[in-house]
N, C-alpha and C positions, 0 to 999 in steps of 0.2 A: 505493500499501501503506500500512494507515496506520502511525504512530511508535508504539508502547506499549511505555514504561519501566521501566513497574512493574504487576504483579500479583501474586495468589494463588493458590496452588497446594496439593492432598491428597497425603501422596500415601502410603503405606501398603506398609510390604513384607507378602509375602507367608508365611500361616500353614505351620509346619513340620505334614507329615505324623504322623499317630497311630500312633503302632506296635501289628503284629498280637501277636491270640493265636491261639494254634499251635499246637497238638502232632504232632508226629510222627506216625503210624498207617499203619504196610506189614502186609500180611502174614505173611511168615515175620522180623518182628525184635522178636525177642524184648520189650525195652524203646525207648521207641516216645522220650519224651522233649520238651520246647518247644523251636519252632525259628518262633516269630516273626518275621519280622525288622522293623524300625527303618523310621517314617518319613521320610520327607525330610527334608533345610531348605527352608523357603520363601526365593523369591526375591528378591533385593534391591530400590530406586525407588535409580538410581546418576544423578547427575546431571554430564554434561562441554559442559568450554567448547567453542564452536566457529568459524570466522571463519566460515563459511560463512550466518553470522545473525547479522542486524544492528539486530532487534526485538523484544519478549518476546509478539507481537502473535499466533503459536498460540495459546497457554497462554490469549487471548482465549474461548475459543471451548473448548476442553479443558481441564481444568482437574483434574482426577481423575487420579491413576493410581498405582495395584493391581497388582503383582506378582505373577506365579502360583505358588499353595502348592504346598505339596509334596504327594506320594506317596504313602497311605497305605504301612504296612509290607504285607507279605506272609508266608505261609507259606512253609513248606521256605529259610529264615531269607535273604529275600528285602527287601531294603533298598527304601524307596519313593527316586523318581527321585528332583534335586534340582530346585524348579521356578525355572525360565527367570525371571534377571535381565531387571531393565526398565530401561532404557537412554533419557537423558531429552539434548536436545543443549539449552543455552542459548547465546549470543551470548558469547566472551568476554566478558574487563568486568563477568560476572552479580554482583552480591551477592546470598546467600542465609540470610533472619534467618528468625529462631522470632517467625511472627507474633503469639502469646499474647505472651514476653517480652520483643519486641526483642533482646534479643540477635542481634549479627552471627557463623555459623554459619560463614559458607564465605567466600571472598570470588574466584571463580573465573575470573582476569583473563588462564591463560598459555592457550593455544590447544591440548586434548586432555588440561589437567587433567582427572582423574574426583576424584567427592566422593559416597561412598553418603549418599543424604538418608534412606532411610527402612531398617535393614536384618533381610532374614527374618527370621524365627520359625525357632527350632533342631528337626528332627526328634522325634515322640517315639520312648522307646526300647521295642523288643518285647519280650515274654515271654521269650525266651531266655538276654536279658539278665539274669534274672534267676534261673535255676538257680543251686543251689549244691550242697553237698553233702548237705544235711541239707534243702533244701527244692524233689526233682529235676523236681515240675511245681508252676512258680509261673503264677498265675493276672493277675498282675500286669503290667499296659504302663501306658506318660506316652500323656497325650493328643500333641498337637506344641504349638509356643509357639506362641505370637499373630505374628503382625508387627507391628515400631515403627511408629505412625502418628504423622502431623506434617502439621502446618499451619504454609505457611512461606510469605515474603512476597519474593519474585526485582523485586527493582531493580536498572536495568542506567546504568551508566555508561559509553556507548564508549571504547575502544583509538585510541588516530589518533596519530600520530607528528607533529600536525601540526592547530591548531584554529586556523581561520577566523574573529576575533573583529573585530566595529563595527560602528556602528549601522546600523537601517536600510535598504535601501535604496543601503550603501555599496559593491551591486558583486561582496558573497562568493560568488552564486550563480556569478555571468557567469566571475568567476575560474574558479572550478572547475571549471565548463564548458568553457573553454578550453584547464586544462594536467593536464586527462580525462575521464573517460571519464565521466564520476557527471552525468548529465541532469537536473541541480535546477531548475525551472521556474523562469524569469527575466521580469519585467516591473514597467515605471516606477515603481512603488508600493514604499510601504513595506507590510513583510509578506510580501511576495512564497510567503518561507518558515515551515512554519512546522512542523516536523520535523528534526531534524540530518538531514545528506546527509555521507557519506560519499562520498571516489575517490580512484584509484589514482595519485600523479604517477611518470613511469617517467623516471629519468636516466639509465638506461644498460642498457643487457641486462640486468643483473644486481645493480641498485639501483635502490630503489623507495622509495616514502613515502607511508605512507597521509596523507594531509589530510582534515577534517570542517571544515565547514563549520556550525556552532552559532547557531542563531539566536536572535531573544526579545529580546535586548540592551536596554534602552533605561532613561534616567533612572531608578532602583528597583528594579531589576531583583533584586538583590542579596536587595530586602527582600521580591521579591514582586512586584513592579508590573512588567504582561505576563505575559510567557513567561518570565522574566525565571530565579527559580530552578531551575521545570521544565529548562532547559536550560543555565545556569550548572553546573551538577552535572558531565557532561561533559567538559568542560575540563581538570576536577582531572585523565584520564588519556593527558591532551594530552607530548607531550615541550616540546613548547614553544609560544609560541602568536604566529601571525600577524598584526599588529592595521589593517585595513585602513578606513583613513579616506580620506572624500570629496573628490574634489578641491575640486569641484562645490557643496557645501555655504555656508550663510553663512559661516560659522566652525567650517575645518577643524582651531586648535589645541584648539577647546572640547569638538570629535566627539573628539578625542583623546583627552582628558584626564575626557570622562564616562566613556568603553566603562573607559579603566585603573583610574578608582574604580568603576563598579565592581568589574571584577575583584578589583584587590584587599578592595572591603566583604564578599565571599563568603568571608574568610575564608581562615585560613593556607594547604592545598593550594596557593593560587594563586596569592599575594605570594611573589615575586622566581623566578617559571616565567621560562626567556627568555624574550625575546620577539625579533621584526622590528618594526618602521612601514614601512607604504608605505601610497604617498601614489597614487590611485586617479582616472583617467578625465584625464590629464594632454595626452588628445589635446584638449583645451578649451584655452582661452588663459587665462582661471578657471583651471587646474586648475594650470598651470604658474609662476602667478605665486604659490598658498597651497605651492609646495612652496617657497619658496625661505623664505616665513611662515611656515613649522614650522620647518626645517630649525635657524634660527632660533630656535627655542624647542626645541628639542631636541639640537640639538649641545652645547649646553654638561656638558651630563648625559650628553655622552659615546656617544649616542643616536643612530645614525643612516637616513636616512627615503632610502628609494627610488619611485623614480618610474614609476611601469605603470600599463598603462589595459588593461585588461584585453578592452577594445572588438576593438585593434587591437592585438594584441600586444608594445604597443609597450615594454621595462623588465623584464619576464618571465622572461628567458634572466639577466640579473641576478639577481631577487631566488628563480629557480631552485635557480642556483649558490649562492649565499649559504643559503638555506635548505640548500643538501645538507649542504651544509660545517661547519655550528649542528649538524643532523642526527647525521652523522659526530663531532666530537667532544662532542658527550652519549652518542650510543650509546658510547666508545670510555674514556669518564668511567663512563658506570655498569656495563662492562666489569670496568674496577679498581678499581673498589669491590666485586666480588662476591665 
């Protein structure tokens, strides 16, 4: 499935129904009078955040959404039926912007959250509404109002508890496959992963976390090199980062610092974000030597390095235990500040 994280759509609320011009005419009723009903309100276009989608791909094929118009009023004071609302599901984490002004209109960050993107038009009043003591046979009615129209830009920033970051071929996809049911492509060449992939890590029966494999980070990513800017934005929505360093790299310390600089260079949303550091491929002899080197580099900063092998599973229990503990503390902090 293609990963689309930015798209444009047109939305329009339904037009309101027209008011009815009608007079009551019955054989044995000496005075009839106006009995035209009101038109129904047009339906609205509503966006709803859902966790069942993680791409905007569907809007690539259908990008015009018009809600149902309201029915016209009828005689005998019968009001027109309201037009049906149109509910459109978007991935949780979708930003909605006005296409022309560039203004942020809504951040649909929470699953189940709804927002009216285009309001339906009000129905027009029938002539029964205009009867007065001096005008008992009004011929005045109102047309229905036009529904609201908007050109919108949707931008997705994935929601995840933790985001895996590292240079290409660090083993992020292999790790995600090992600890979750996600099945990203795995190969022995760089840039295998060309889209973010989400996986659910289950700590226990009632405790889990969403882990995202964030691809495309290379030197200069925060300035647009490679696919960096395209995917770095998805790290904004994660609670914690997991730096995965290739233990078989020529210089693991430099590899870690490169990714750290790109994360910091992206801007304020990523600076100061909690992070764990894991050195991968410790099933290889050179990686075990690199572990000590990285520890000597980071321990003075108070940063612990966790040695793992995404291939054999060595050290993964320790990494997941630490991740679970960190997420528990962060969620408790968020709940306390709410």
